[in-house]
BAPA-896518 format. One line per field, with one value per residue (C-alpha): residue in three letters; x, y, z. Coordinates in nm, 2 decimals. Each point is the difference from the previous one (the first is absolute). Layout:
N
residu: ALA,...
xx: X,...
yy: Y,...
zz: Z,...
***
This chain:
257
residu: MET,LYS,LEU,VAL,ASP,THR,HIS,ALA,HIS,LEU,ASP,PHE,PRO,GLU,LEU,SER,GLN,ASP,LEU,GLU,GLY,VAL,PHE,ILE,ARG,ALA,LEU,GLU,ARG,ALA,VAL,VAL,HIS,ILE,VAL,THR,VAL,GLY,ILE,ASP,ILE,GLU,SER,SER,PHE,ALA,SER,LEU,LYS,LEU,ALA,GLN,SER,PHE,THR,TRP,VAL,SER,ALA,THR,ALA,GLY,ILE,HIS,PRO,HIS,GLY,ALA,HIS,GLU,LEU,THR,PRO,GLN,GLU,ILE,ASP,GLN,LEU,ARG,ASN,LEU,LEU,ALA,ARG,LYS,GLU,VAL,VAL,ALA,LEU,GLY,GLU,ILE,GLY,LEU,ASP,TYR,TYR,ARG,ASP,ARG,GLN,PRO,ARG,PRO,LEU,GLN,LYS,ARG,CYS,PHE,ILE,GLN,GLN,LEU,GLU,ILE,ALA,ILE,GLU,ALA,GLY,LYS,PRO,VAL,VAL,PHE,HIS,ILE,ARG,GLU,ALA,PHE,GLU,ASP,PHE,PHE,SER,ILE,VAL,GLU,PRO,LEU,ALA,PRO,ARG,LEU,ALA,GLY,GLY,VAL,VAL,HIS,CYS,PHE,SER,GLY,ASP,TRP,GLU,ILE,ALA,LYS,ARG,CYS,LEU,ASP,LEU,GLY,PHE,TYR,ILE,SER,ILE,PRO,GLY,VAL,VAL,THR,TYR,PRO,LYS,ALA,PHE,ILE,LEU,GLN,ASP,VAL,VAL,LYS,LYS,VAL,PRO,VAL,ASP,ARG,ILE,LEU,THR,GLU,THR,ASP,ALA,PRO,PHE,LEU,THR,PRO,VAL,PRO,TYR,ARG,GLY,LYS,PRO,ASN,GLU,PRO,SER,TYR,VAL,PHE,TYR,THR,ALA,GLN,THR,ILE,ALA,GLU,ILE,LYS,GLY,MET,ASP,LEU,GLU,THR,LEU,ALA,GLU,GLN,THR,THR,LYS,ASN,ALA,VAL,SER,VAL,PHE,ASN,ILE,SER,LEU
xx: -9.53,0.06,0.10,0.08,-0.05,0.29,-0.10,-0.35,-0.17,-0.33,-0.08,-0.03,-0.36,0.02,0.04,-0.14,-0.35,-0.03,0.24,-0.22,-0.01,0.38,0.06,-0.23,0.15,0.35,-0.08,-0.15,0.34,0.19,0.12,0.01,0.18,0.03,0.25,-0.17,0.24,0.02,0.11,-0.04,-0.09,-0.37,0.00,0.25,-0.25,-0.28,0.22,0.05,-0.38,-0.05,0.26,-0.16,-0.34,0.10,0.24,0.09,0.13,0.33,0.10,0.30,0.06,0.20,0.01,0.02,0.26,-0.29,-0.07,0.36,0.07,0.22,-0.17,-0.10,0.07,-0.37,0.00,0.31,-0.18,-0.31,0.20,0.19,-0.33,-0.15,0.31,-0.03,-0.34,0.02,-0.25,0.25,0.25,0.23,0.08,-0.11,-0.05,0.29,0.27,0.09,-0.21,0.19,-0.25,-0.29,0.24,-0.29,0.23,0.35,0.26,0.20,-0.33,-0.08,0.34,-0.03,-0.35,0.13,0.30,-0.22,-0.23,0.28,0.13,-0.35,0.00,0.34,-0.12,-0.32,0.17,-0.25,0.06,-0.04,-0.23,0.19,-0.16,0.28,-0.06,0.29,0.20,0.20,0.34,-0.10,-0.19,0.31,0.22,-0.24,-0.09,0.32,0.17,-0.32,-0.10,0.18,-0.21,-0.33,-0.23,-0.05,-0.16,-0.23,0.05,-0.37,-0.12,0.35,0.08,0.37,0.20,0.19,0.31,-0.20,-0.18,0.33,0.11,-0.33,0.04,0.36,-0.14,-0.23,-0.32,-0.30,-0.12,-0.37,-0.17,-0.32,-0.26,0.23,0.17,-0.31,0.03,0.12,0.27,0.14,0.32,0.24,-0.22,-0.06,0.38,0.04,-0.26,0.18,0.33,-0.10,0.01,-0.35,0.07,0.05,-0.32,-0.33,-0.33,-0.20,-0.28,0.06,-0.38,-0.19,0.29,0.19,-0.28,0.14,-0.12,-0.28,-0.16,0.23,-0.18,-0.22,0.07,0.24,-0.09,0.18,-0.17,0.19,0.33,-0.09,0.08,0.33,0.10,-0.12,0.23,0.30,-0.05,-0.01,0.31,0.19,-0.13,-0.16,-0.35,-0.21,-0.04,0.37,0.05,-0.28,0.14,0.34,-0.12,-0.23,0.28,0.21,-0.28,-0.03,0.38,0.05,-0.32,-0.01,-0.37,-0.22,-0.23
yy: 2.53,-0.13,0.19,-0.12,0.20,-0.13,0.16,0.06,-0.06,-0.17,-0.08,0.37,0.11,0.25,-0.30,-0.30,0.15,0.00,-0.28,-0.10,0.36,0.03,-0.31,0.10,0.35,-0.15,-0.23,0.28,0.17,-0.32,-0.07,-0.38,-0.07,0.17,-0.07,0.07,0.08,-0.09,0.25,-0.21,-0.36,0.06,0.18,-0.26,-0.28,0.22,0.04,-0.37,-0.06,0.24,-0.17,-0.33,0.13,0.18,-0.14,0.35,0.10,-0.09,0.07,0.11,-0.04,0.22,0.25,0.37,0.22,0.20,-0.31,-0.11,-0.20,-0.29,-0.30,-0.28,-0.36,-0.04,0.29,-0.13,-0.33,0.17,0.19,-0.32,-0.18,0.29,0.01,-0.37,0.05,0.02,0.30,0.20,0.13,0.22,0.11,0.35,0.28,0.03,0.25,0.33,0.32,0.29,0.25,-0.10,-0.15,-0.18,-0.26,0.04,-0.03,-0.28,-0.20,0.07,-0.14,-0.31,-0.08,0.06,-0.23,-0.28,0.01,0.00,-0.32,-0.15,0.11,-0.16,-0.32,0.00,0.09,0.27,0.36,0.30,0.30,0.29,0.31,0.26,0.36,0.24,-0.30,-0.11,0.01,-0.24,-0.21,-0.04,-0.08,-0.28,-0.14,0.02,-0.29,-0.21,0.09,-0.30,-0.24,0.18,-0.14,0.35,0.32,0.29,0.35,0.08,0.36,0.11,0.34,0.04,0.18,-0.14,-0.07,-0.21,-0.17,-0.10,-0.16,-0.20,-0.11,-0.11,-0.23,-0.16,0.17,0.13,0.36,0.02,0.32,0.13,0.26,0.27,0.00,0.17,0.30,0.31,0.08,-0.36,0.10,-0.23,-0.31,0.09,0.03,-0.34,-0.15,0.16,-0.17,-0.34,-0.28,-0.10,-0.36,0.10,0.20,-0.12,0.19,0.02,0.20,-0.05,0.02,0.15,0.25,0.23,0.04,0.11,0.30,0.03,-0.15,0.15,0.06,-0.30,-0.36,-0.18,-0.33,-0.25,0.13,0.32,-0.17,0.07,0.37,-0.07,-0.23,0.27,0.26,-0.23,-0.08,0.38,0.07,-0.28,0.09,-0.34,-0.11,-0.12,-0.35,-0.06,0.14,-0.22,-0.31,0.05,0.10,-0.29,-0.23,0.15,-0.07,-0.36,-0.04,0.14,-0.15,-0.32,0.05,-0.15,0.21
zz: -0.31,0.35,0.31,0.35,0.32,0.20,0.33,0.14,0.33,-0.10,0.36,0.09,0.04,-0.29,-0.23,0.18,0.02,-0.38,-0.11,-0.30,-0.12,0.05,-0.21,-0.27,-0.04,0.01,-0.28,-0.20,0.02,-0.10,0.35,0.00,0.33,0.34,0.28,0.33,0.27,0.37,0.26,0.32,0.08,-0.02,-0.34,-0.13,0.07,-0.15,-0.31,-0.03,0.03,-0.29,-0.21,0.07,-0.10,-0.33,-0.26,-0.11,0.34,0.17,0.36,0.20,0.37,0.23,0.28,-0.10,0.18,0.16,0.20,0.05,0.31,0.11,-0.17,0.23,-0.09,-0.08,-0.24,-0.17,-0.05,-0.13,-0.26,-0.10,-0.04,-0.21,-0.22,-0.06,-0.18,-0.37,0.00,0.21,-0.25,0.21,0.35,0.06,0.04,0.23,0.06,0.17,0.02,0.15,-0.14,0.24,0.26,0.16,0.16,0.14,-0.27,0.17,0.02,-0.36,-0.10,0.21,-0.13,-0.36,0.05,0.15,-0.30,-0.25,0.16,-0.05,-0.37,-0.06,0.16,-0.21,-0.32,-0.09,-0.09,0.23,-0.04,0.17,0.16,0.04,0.09,0.08,0.12,-0.30,0.16,0.27,-0.26,-0.21,0.30,0.10,-0.35,-0.20,0.19,-0.03,-0.36,-0.16,0.22,-0.07,-0.28,-0.14,0.14,-0.08,0.13,0.04,-0.06,-0.08,0.17,-0.07,-0.27,-0.29,0.21,0.24,-0.28,-0.16,0.33,0.01,-0.36,0.07,0.27,-0.25,0.13,-0.20,0.03,0.06,-0.11,0.16,-0.11,0.15,-0.34,-0.15,0.23,-0.18,0.25,0.04,-0.18,0.18,-0.05,-0.36,-0.05,0.15,-0.23,-0.30,0.10,0.14,-0.27,-0.09,0.08,0.37,0.04,0.17,0.01,0.32,0.17,0.37,0.01,0.17,0.04,-0.24,-0.26,-0.34,-0.21,-0.11,0.31,0.26,0.32,-0.03,0.13,-0.23,-0.16,-0.23,-0.32,0.04,-0.06,-0.36,0.05,0.17,-0.30,-0.24,0.16,0.02,-0.38,-0.07,0.20,-0.17,-0.35,-0.04,-0.11,0.29,-0.14,-0.01,0.35,0.13,-0.16,0.15,0.35,0.01,-0.10,0.28,0.26,-0.12,0.03,0.35,0.16,-0.20,-0.07,-0.27,-0.22
***
């Protein structure tokens, strides 16, 4: 059995201070590949360095909506150069966050559009962070979707109607450990209805730790519990679910296992 954690933050101190242990525990739970995600220029370079150091790690590069700003020409060039590296498999995580609203919404949208243009130019998929902002997300992305090289709606937080619109645009739905929470009825309904060939598994480590470790820092090995819950919801055996979601990750990110 092989699992992929398609979204973690290995450069965060909760994980980086024990990387060897993180990797050992991941392998013990059949996690054979981890995508470590950039949230600003600094963490994007850190993610690239990790991917260059470990063959079972890939990186993304991007600026999170919490740090949204008008990108300078230098920052645009830095992202272009990062995306040109084979170890950097996607642009992200980028998007809109109207739940925290840490940056003005017009600025979030401008930063989002600037980065989408870079992704189109680079021919690499996008990892989307969208919270309580799906209408603006669709208004921006729908016209651009035919030019994008795929996309992943990370840590999906919408309902089935929103999921259908994302699927219609050709995007994958990435499921975090939240699906293991007893009261996550909306997400569990989405998992039940989304075709298995469009689902990805992720941790968002060190955040959103699944049951039975909820309350502790998350780590890639715990994607096992997310996959296990998805398999139960869909009435599948875990091995079959793992095989398909791993195939999905390989397809969207063009990674080698």
